[in-house]
C-alpha atoms as a printed R data frame, in Angstrom:
    type eleno elety resid chain resno       x       y       z
1   ATOM     1    CA   MET     A     1 127.858 110.520  82.258
2   ATOM     2    CA   ALA     A     2 124.375 109.507  80.875
3   ATOM     3    CA   LEU     A     3 122.047 107.378  83.149
4   ATOM     4    CA   PRO     A     4 122.795 103.801  82.904
5   ATOM     5    CA   THR     A     5 120.546 101.062  81.250
6   ATOM     6    CA   ILE     A     6 118.899  99.319  84.285
7   ATOM     7    CA   ALA     A     7 118.446  95.497  84.193
8   ATOM     8    CA   PRO     A     8 115.449  94.079  85.951
9   ATOM     9    CA   TYR     A     9 115.551  93.138  89.531
10  ATOM    10    CA   PRO     A    10 113.044  92.224  92.233
11  ATOM    11    CA   LEU     A    11 111.937  94.827  94.720
12  ATOM    12    CA   PRO     A    12 112.878  93.839  98.312
13  ATOM    13    CA   ALA     A    13 110.198  92.034 100.492
14  ATOM    14    CA   GLU     A    14 109.452  93.035 104.053
15  ATOM    15    CA   ASP     A    15 111.392  90.174 105.180
16  ATOM    16    CA   GLU     A    16 114.557  91.352 103.435
17  ATOM    17    CA   LEU     A    17 114.688  94.915 104.864
18  ATOM    18    CA   PRO     A    18 117.572  95.954 106.883
19  ATOM    19    CA   GLU     A    19 117.344  96.128 110.728
20  ATOM    20    CA   GLY     A    20 116.624  99.736 111.857
21  ATOM    21    CA   ARG     A    21 117.843 101.779 114.754
22  ATOM    22    CA   VAL     A    22 114.505 103.536 115.619
23  ATOM    23    CA   ALA     A    23 110.910 102.656 115.861
24  ATOM    24    CA   TRP     A    24 109.320 105.813 114.426
25  ATOM    25    CA   THR     A    25 105.677 105.354 113.024
26  ATOM    26    CA   VAL     A    26 103.983 107.543 110.484
27  ATOM    27    CA   ASP     A    27 101.343 109.843 111.797
28  ATOM    28    CA   PRO     A    28  99.269 111.212 108.872
29  ATOM    29    CA   ALA     A    29  98.652 114.345 110.880
30  ATOM    30    CA   ARG     A    30 102.232 114.972 110.915
31  ATOM    31    CA   ALA     A    31 103.606 113.618 107.757
32  ATOM    32    CA   VAL     A    32 104.370 114.991 104.139
33  ATOM    33    CA   LEU     A    33 104.735 112.518 101.130
34  ATOM    34    CA   LEU     A    34 107.623 113.262  98.905
35  ATOM    35    CA   VAL     A    35 107.177 111.848  95.396
36  ATOM    36    CA   HIS     A    36 110.737 111.993  94.280
37  ATOM    37    CA   ASP     A    37 111.763 112.592  90.592
38  ATOM    38    CA   LEU     A    38 109.256 110.319  89.034
39  ATOM    39    CA   GLN     A    39 109.591 111.871  85.537
40  ATOM    40    CA   ASN     A    40 109.859 109.933  82.499
41  ATOM    41    CA   HIS     A    41 113.408 111.152  81.959
42  ATOM    42    CA   PHE     A    42 114.475 109.122  84.982
43  ATOM    43    CA   LEU     A    43 112.246 106.347  84.450
44  ATOM    44    CA   ARG     A    44 113.184 105.575  80.808
45  ATOM    45    CA   PRO     A    45 116.279 103.641  81.806
46  ATOM    46    CA   PHE     A    46 114.234 100.948  83.515
47  ATOM    47    CA   PRO     A    47 112.973  97.828  81.665
48  ATOM    48    CA   ALA     A    48 109.540  98.586  80.736
49  ATOM    49    CA   GLY     A    49 106.883  96.507  82.079
50  ATOM    50    CA   GLN     A    50 109.150  94.654  84.502
51  ATOM    51    CA   GLU     A    51 110.391  95.004  88.098
52  ATOM    52    CA   PRO     A    52 111.444  97.166  89.676
53  ATOM    53    CA   VAL     A    53 109.722 100.055  87.927
54  ATOM    54    CA   THR     A    54 106.344  98.323  87.691
55  ATOM    55    CA   GLY     A    55 105.965  97.601  91.455
56  ATOM    56    CA   MET     A    56 107.548 100.726  92.514
57  ATOM    57    CA   LEU     A    57 105.047 102.709  90.595
58  ATOM    58    CA   ASP     A    58 102.129 100.710  91.687
59  ATOM    59    CA   ASN     A    59 103.165 101.038  95.264
60  ATOM    60    CA   ALA     A    60 103.826 104.723  94.996
61  ATOM    61    CA   SER     A    61 100.553 105.281  93.500
62  ATOM    62    CA   ARG     A    62  98.736 103.332  96.212
63  ATOM    63    CA   LEU     A    63 100.438 105.484  98.762
64  ATOM    64    CA   ILE     A    64  99.809 108.663  96.968
65  ATOM    65    CA   ARG     A    65  95.987 107.877  96.595
66  ATOM    66    CA   ALA     A    66  95.725 106.872 100.428
67  ATOM    67    CA   TYR     A    67  97.611 109.920 101.708
68  ATOM    68    CA   ARG     A    68  95.637 112.227  99.567
69  ATOM    69    CA   ALA     A    69  92.474 110.851 101.062
70  ATOM    70    CA   LEU     A    70  93.823 111.437 104.501
71  ATOM    71    CA   GLY     A    71  94.777 114.974 103.865
72  ATOM    72    CA   VAL     A    72  98.659 114.365 103.829
73  ATOM    73    CA   PRO     A    73 100.458 116.948 101.678
74  ATOM    74    CA   VAL     A    74 101.770 115.407  98.584
75  ATOM    75    CA   VAL     A    75 104.880 117.240  97.206
76  ATOM    76    CA   HIS     A    76 106.525 116.176  93.798
77  ATOM    77    CA   SER     A    77 110.115 117.057  93.089
78  ATOM    78    CA   ALA     A    78 110.835 117.572  89.433
79  ATOM    79    CA   GLN     A    79 113.858 118.568  87.458
80  ATOM    80    CA   ARG     A    80 113.778 121.426  84.986
81  ATOM    81    CA   GLY     A    81 114.430 120.433  81.325
82  ATOM    82    CA   GLY     A    82 117.218 122.186  79.353
83  ATOM    83    CA   GLN     A    83 119.223 123.494  82.216
84  ATOM    84    CA   THR     A    84 122.193 125.850  81.566
85  ATOM    85    CA   PRO     A    85 125.694 124.734  82.618
86  ATOM    86    CA   GLU     A    86 125.390 127.218  85.578
87  ATOM    87    CA   GLU     A    87 122.161 125.700  86.633
88  ATOM    88    CA   ARG     A    88 123.537 122.223  86.537
89  ATOM    89    CA   GLY     A    89 126.739 123.085  88.444
90  ATOM    90    CA   LEU     A    90 128.591 120.056  89.436
91  ATOM    91    CA   GLN     A    91 125.772 117.608  88.247
92  ATOM    92    CA   LEU     A    92 127.058 118.582  84.735
93  ATOM    93    CA   ASP     A    93 130.376 116.793  85.519
94  ATOM    94    CA   PHE     A    94 128.850 113.760  86.963
95  ATOM    95    CA   TRP     A    95 125.663 113.356  84.857
96  ATOM    96    CA   GLY     A    96 125.861 115.622  81.721
97  ATOM    97    CA   PRO     A    97 123.238 118.156  80.724
98  ATOM    98    CA   GLY     A    98 120.376 116.510  82.497
99  ATOM    99    CA   ALA     A    99 116.696 116.265  81.367
100 ATOM   100    CA   PRO     A   100 115.982 117.566  77.966
101 ATOM   101    CA   ASP     A   101 113.499 120.367  77.406
102 ATOM   102    CA   ASP     A   102 110.969 117.909  76.267
103 ATOM   103    CA   PRO     A   103 107.328 117.732  77.985
104 ATOM   104    CA   ARG     A   104 107.268 114.244  77.364
105 ATOM   105    CA   MET     A   105 110.442 113.554  79.416
106 ATOM   106    CA   LEU     A   106 109.508 116.098  82.099
107 ATOM   107    CA   THR     A   107 106.034 114.790  82.920
108 ATOM   108    CA   ALA     A   108 105.259 111.784  85.155
109 ATOM   109    CA   PRO     A   109 103.133 108.591  84.526
110 ATOM   110    CA   GLU     A   110  99.519 109.299  85.053
111 ATOM   111    CA   ALA     A   111  99.308 107.030  88.127
112 ATOM   112    CA   VAL     A   112 101.946 109.172  89.986
113 ATOM   113    CA   ALA     A   113 101.494 112.520  88.289
114 ATOM   114    CA   PRO     A   114 100.659 115.754  90.352
115 ATOM   115    CA   GLU     A   115  96.950 116.615  90.742
116 ATOM   116    CA   PRO     A   116  95.261 119.722  91.931
117 ATOM   117    CA   GLY     A   117  96.088 120.307  95.515
118 ATOM   118    CA   ASP     A   118  99.529 118.735  95.262
119 ATOM   119    CA   THR     A   119 102.724 120.727  95.291
120 ATOM   120    CA   VAL     A   120 105.543 120.674  92.733
121 ATOM   121    CA   ILE     A   121 109.010 121.683  93.483
122 ATOM   122    CA   THR     A   122 111.903 122.286  91.161
123 ATOM   123    CA   LYS     A   123 114.744 119.930  92.010
124 ATOM   124    CA   TRP     A   124 118.275 121.167  91.612
125 ATOM   125    CA   LYS     A   125 120.514 118.853  93.525
126 ATOM   126    CA   TYR     A   126 120.570 115.386  94.675
127 ATOM   127    CA   SER     A   127 118.696 116.369  97.948
128 ATOM   128    CA   ALA     A   128 115.096 117.679  97.400
129 ATOM   129    CA   PHE     A   129 115.834 120.140 100.155
130 ATOM   130    CA   ALA     A   130 118.806 121.832  98.447
131 ATOM   131    CA   ARG     A   131 117.636 125.308  97.014
132 ATOM   132    CA   THR     A   132 114.023 124.470  97.350
133 ATOM   133    CA   GLU     A   133 111.208 125.424  99.716
134 ATOM   134    CA   LEU     A   134 110.559 121.826 100.775
135 ATOM   135    CA   GLU     A   135 111.544 122.520 104.461
136 ATOM   136    CA   SER     A   136 109.308 125.619 104.658
137 ATOM   137    CA   LEU     A   137 106.622 123.706 103.131
138 ATOM   138    CA   ILE     A   138 106.900 121.067 105.833
139 ATOM   139    CA   ARG     A   139 107.193 123.477 108.709
140 ATOM   140    CA   ASP     A   140 104.288 125.756 107.391
141 ATOM   141    CA   GLU     A   141 102.109 122.692 107.537
142 ATOM   142    CA   GLY     A   142 103.075 122.127 111.193
143 ATOM   143    CA   ARG     A   143 104.554 118.778 110.084
144 ATOM   144    CA   ASP     A   144 107.766 116.967 111.016
145 ATOM   145    CA   GLN     A   145 107.786 113.596 109.147
146 ATOM   146    CA   LEU     A   146 108.760 112.870 105.577
147 ATOM   147    CA   VAL     A   147 107.702 109.789 103.654
148 ATOM   148    CA   ILE     A   148 109.818 109.306 100.580
149 ATOM   149    CA   VAL     A   149 108.978 107.371  97.218
150 ATOM   150    CA   GLY     A   150 110.461 107.531  93.750
151 ATOM   151    CA   VAL     A   151 114.028 107.382  92.215
152 ATOM   152    CA   TYR     A   152 116.902 106.677  92.661
153 ATOM   153    CA   ALA     A   153 117.207 105.179  96.102
154 ATOM   154    CA   HIS     A   154 120.893 105.600  96.399
155 ATOM   155    CA   ILE     A   155 121.024 109.083  95.220
156 ATOM   156    CA   GLY     A   156 118.331 111.608  95.577
157 ATOM   157    CA   VAL     A   157 116.053 109.473  97.921
158 ATOM   158    CA   LEU     A   158 118.792 108.759 100.370
159 ATOM   159    CA   MET     A   159 120.287 112.396 100.290
160 ATOM   160    CA   SER     A   160 116.936 113.725 100.916
161 ATOM   161    CA   ALA     A   161 116.343 111.352 103.864
162 ATOM   162    CA   ALA     A   162 119.657 112.205 105.255
163 ATOM   163    CA   ASP     A   163 118.975 115.999 104.698
164 ATOM   164    CA   ALA     A   164 115.695 115.466 106.493
165 ATOM   165    CA   TRP     A   165 117.472 113.883 109.491
166 ATOM   166    CA   SER     A   166 119.793 117.046 109.591
167 ATOM   167    CA   ARG     A   167 116.711 119.250 110.107
168 ATOM   168    CA   ASP     A   168 115.071 116.996 112.772
169 ATOM   169    CA   ILE     A   169 112.495 115.852 110.341
170 ATOM   170    CA   LYS     A   170 111.808 112.126 110.663
171 ATOM   171    CA   ALA     A   171 112.187 110.374 107.436
172 ATOM   172    CA   PHE     A   172 110.532 107.098 106.015
173 ATOM   173    CA   VAL     A   173 112.052 105.455 103.134
174 ATOM   174    CA   VAL     A   174 109.470 103.170 101.464
175 ATOM   175    CA   ALA     A   175 111.567 100.115 100.193
176 ATOM   176    CA   ASP     A   176 109.132  98.892  97.672
177 ATOM   177    CA   ALA     A   177 108.057 102.249  96.561
178 ATOM   178    CA   VAL     A   178 111.618 103.337  95.579
179 ATOM   179    CA   ALA     A   179 113.818 101.926  92.682
180 ATOM   180    CA   ASP     A   180 117.476 102.138  91.723
181 ATOM   181    CA   PHE     A   181 120.279 101.410  89.175
182 ATOM   182    CA   SER     A   182 120.447  97.842  90.580
183 ATOM   183    CA   ARG     A   183 119.442  95.658  93.559
184 ATOM   184    CA   GLU     A   184 122.816  96.210  94.972
185 ATOM   185    CA   ASP     A   185 122.465  99.931  95.007
186 ATOM   186    CA   HIS     A   186 119.014  99.687  96.159
187 ATOM   187    CA   ASP     A   187 119.924  97.479  99.208
188 ATOM   188    CA   MET     A   188 123.023  99.736  99.906
189 ATOM   189    CA   ALA     A   189 120.600 102.735 100.119
190 ATOM   190    CA   LEU     A   190 118.206 100.925 102.465
191 ATOM   191    CA   ARG     A   191 120.949  99.773 104.728
192 ATOM   192    CA   TYR     A   192 122.416 103.220 105.091
193 ATOM   193    CA   ALA     A   193 119.024 104.874 105.662
194 ATOM   194    CA   ALA     A   194 117.967 102.262 108.321
195 ATOM   195    CA   GLY     A   195 121.257 102.610 110.141
196 ATOM   196    CA   ARG     A   196 121.761 106.338 109.780
197 ATOM   197    CA   CYS     A   197 118.822 108.567 109.151
198 ATOM   198    CA   ALA     A   198 115.371 106.958 108.470
199 ATOM   199    CA   VAL     A   199 112.875 104.245 109.117
200 ATOM   200    CA   VAL     A   200 112.877 101.747 106.135
201 ATOM   201    CA   THR     A   201 109.362 100.377 105.621
202 ATOM   202    CA   THR     A   202 106.953  99.015 103.038
203 ATOM   203    CA   THR     A   203 103.962 100.167 101.240
204 ATOM   204    CA   ASP     A   204 101.685  97.530 103.017
205 ATOM   205    CA   ALA     A   205 103.045  98.482 106.424
206 ATOM   206    CA   LEU     A   206 102.271 102.063 106.051
207 ATOM   207    CA   LEU     A   207  98.941 101.433 104.735
208 ATOM   208    CA   LYS     A   208  98.185  99.234 107.664
209 ATOM   209    CA   GLU     A   209  98.901 102.075 110.004
210 ATOM   210    CA   VAL     A   210  96.299 104.519 108.448
């Protein structure tokens, strides 16, 4: 039930992305950036100092900095440590007790950590929309696009993208700013997102648009 140990794998390049069904583009005036679960608890299974985590964090950091400068709201999802069985719900059966009540495990690396002006939402389920204020934050800002970076691609990232779609919020999954249990899981998430609920893109492609 614990998180698996993750072997190194290369992040997908732009020419390896799946073909999409839509041609949406990000408008910084309409977008919100979701930094999904970049807490040390979720990053610990990755091989330190190697891909995919090094490139993922670097690319996520580049987007965070660029979007902050443009006034794009930055929202971080974060799991609460030391959850009760009632708070965990069915996640307890699948993944065990979750993150410990340890600040070292609940914080994010400095390059992707929340800063003043960012918003942090408490994450309860796979989707960042479940039992959170994320949709109201997006609506209150008069926005209808969600750019997603973070972990894990085939779990919370993908479920959040699909949940955005169900709310008529255009989702963008940044292929080289997310990471996963394996390249196989990573690619599966990108294929599903591109074919069903989101635009799959890269950090460089997004930065060229701003």
